[in-house]
N, C-alpha and C positions, 0 to 999 in steps of 0.2 A: 565594511564587511561584505564579502561576496554573497551572492544570492543563496548559495549552498556552501556548506563547509564541512570538511571531515574533522571530527573531534575524536579524542581518545580519553577514555576513563578506565583506568586499570589496563587490562589487556584488550578491552573492547574498542573497536573503531566503528564509528557510525556517522551518518550524514545528518545534518540539521538544515533547516530552511529559514531564511531571513525573516519571512513574514509570519513565522510561528515562534520566534525567539524573544518575545517581549516579557517572558516570565509567567504568562497566564496558562500556558500548556506545557506539559512534558511531551516531547516527541523525539523520534529517532527513526532512521532507516539503517539497519545493520549492514556492515560489510562482512565478508566471508571469513575473516581471520579472528583469532582470539579464543577459540574453543578447543575441544578435545577430540572431535570426530576424525576418524581416519578417512583416507581417500576412498571413494571420490567425493566424500562429504566434507572434506577438510576446509576449515576446521570448526567454524561456528555455524554448523547446521542447526536450524531451529525447527525443522519440519519433522514430525513424528511419523509421517505416512510415506516416507521415501525409501525405506529399507535400511536406514542407519540403525546402529545399536541403540535400543531404548535408553540404556544407562547414559550413553554419551549425550543424547538429546536432552535428557533431564539435567545433566550437568551443565550443558550449554545454556539452557533456559534459566537455571539458577544463577549462573555467572552474569547473564544479561540483567536479570532482575536486581541483583546486588549492585551492579555498576550504575544502573539508572535510578535506583532508589525506590523500587516498588516491591510489593509483596505478592506472593502467588495467588492469594485469595482475591486480589483486586482485578484479576485479568478476565476479560471476556473475548472469545474468538468465535469464529464461525467455521462450519464445514463448508469450504469453498467449492462451489460446483460450476463456476463460470456463468452464473446467472445474475439476476439483478434483484434478488430478494434482499430486503433491508429490514433490520430489526432495531427498534428502540430499546436500549438496554439500561438497566439500573444496577445498583449495588446488589440487588437480589439475584441478578444473573451471575454473580461472581463465580467464575470457574477457577481453574488453577493454571498458573503460568506453566506449570510442569505437567499438567494433565494432557492426555492425548486426544485424538480427534473424536473419540466416542463421547466425550463430555462437552464438545463444542455445540453451538447452536446449529441445528441441522439446516442444510440447504440455504446458507446465508453468506453472501459476499459483501454486504454493506452493513455497517454498524453506526448507530447514532446515539449520543448520550448527552444529557443535561446535568449530570451529577459529577462533582469533583471526586477524584481518587478512584474512579473506575478506569482501568487501563484497557483500551481497545488494542487488539493485536491482530494483524493479518500477515500472510506469508506470500512470498513470490520468488520466482527465479526466471524472469523475462517479462512477466506480466507487470502491470503498473499498480502501485499502491497510491490511492488518491487520499490526501489529507484535507479535511474541511474544518474551518473554525470561524464562527461568528462571535467576535469579542463583545458585542452589545447584548446578544441573547445568551451568551455563555453556553454555546452549543457546539459540539464537535461531531465529526463524522469520519469514518475510515472505510475505504472500499477497495476491493481487489477486482481488477478487470484486465483480462487479456483481450484478444480480438473479439471473441464471442460476447463478452460483457460490454465491450466498447460499442459494438454494432447494435446490441440490444438497448443501449442508452444508459449505462450505469451512471455516468457523470451527471447527466441531466436528471436522472431519477433521484440521486442524492440531493441535488439542489431543491427539487420539488418536495422531497420528504422533509428537509429542513425548513422549507417555507411553510409547510403545514404546522410546524412547531413554533412559528412566529419569527423566524429568521428573515431578514430583508436581504435580498440578493446582492444589493450594492455593498453590504457589510461583510459578506462571506469571503474569507481568504482561502485559497486553495494551493496546495503543493503537490506536484507529481513526482513520484520516486523515479530513480533510474529504472529503465525497462529496455527491452530490445528495440533498437532504432530502425529507421527506414533503410539504413546502410546495410543491415543484416537480416531483416525480417522478410525473407522471401516466402510468398504464399502461393498455393496452388490454385487451379481453376475452381476447386470446390469452394474455397473461400470467396473468390470473386462471384460465384453463382449465389452462394448463400447470402452474401452481403449486397447483392444487386439492389439498387435503389437507395442504399445507405452511403456507399463510398463513391466519391468522385475522384477525378484525376489528380487532385492535389494531395490526396492521402493514399491512393492506390497507384503506385508509381511504376512505370515500365523500366526494366533493366535489360541488360544484354542477354540474361538467361531466365527472364520471367518477370513476375510482378512482385513489388515490394510494398509492404504496408507501413504507413507512418502512424504507429499506434499512439505515441504521445500527441502527435499533431491532431489526430481525430478527437482525443479527449479534450484538447484545447478548443477545438471548434465547438463541440457540444457545450462546454462550459460557457463560452462567450454567447452562444445562441440562447443559453438558459438565463442570461442576464448577469453573469459574473464579470466584473470589470477586469480588463486585461492587466491593469496595474496591480491587481490583487492576486495574480496567479504567478507561481514560480514553477517552471518545468525543468527537471534535472537535465544537465548537459551530458550525462553519462549514458552510454549504451552498454547494457549488461554483457552482450556478446563481445563487444570490442574490448571491454575492460575486465576480463576474467581474473586478472590479478586482484581485483577488488570484490567481484560479485560472482555468484553462481549464475550459470546460464543453462537452462534446461535444453534449449535447442542445440547449443554448441557442444554440450556434453552427451548428446544422444539420449537424453531423457533420464540419465542416472546421475543425479547431483543433489546438492543440498538446497536449502531455502533460506533466504533472508527474511527478516521480519520488519514490518512497519508498526510502530508503537505510537499511541496518542492518548493523552489523558488531560483532563482539566485539573489545574492545581487549585487548592482552596484559596480564594481571595474574595474580591468584591462580589456582590450579588448581581444577577442578570438584570438588564433593562427590559421590561416587558411592555 
């Protein structure tokens, strides 16, 4: 089996990752087709904050939940602000898969959970969704990070937060969703200035028309520096800008487009090793 695989359930297409497919977690990264939204949100837009018709977003979220086999009341999401705030969530946080951003956890880009059947959900359209799973501790985490979250250290912050809950770094598996790649992610001098001291030449790359940022490469570096084993990390080969037939790309669409979703949940099975 490939490290990542496009699967289809009903009309929904989504990516799965080999290191998360042993039956202990439900996970997916949605592709852009299989929904009802009209252009420029066509068709499986899952973001309620982008200007799409609310009824279409509700329908898309219902279709996704049905395809993956979860219920609206199980879902927890955050109001993503490109920060590194992380929340430990429980079934008591249960929001609605079809509720909109005013019901989400405020100012939250990282979610961690130790309970089965709580569905963590995050949105992206060029940023990276990071999936974390410790099969020994039975702990999961889901994080959203673009360049600001990356430079602020979201990847390592998630590892540290899971460590405080008893996870051992050598046991944590990580998958990185499709995101905009260094082939397409041109950044301005403002990024270089703000990121000074954080980014080195291997992730801030010179091109003929400016600087390009290796967003997934930077996440990978932070993860390995935080103690995650390279063999336990899968990074998607897809660039969202290069593969707009599959994915929404905020940058390529000029800011008016839909959002994919990252989904992660523990399935009920064995107890954690503490």
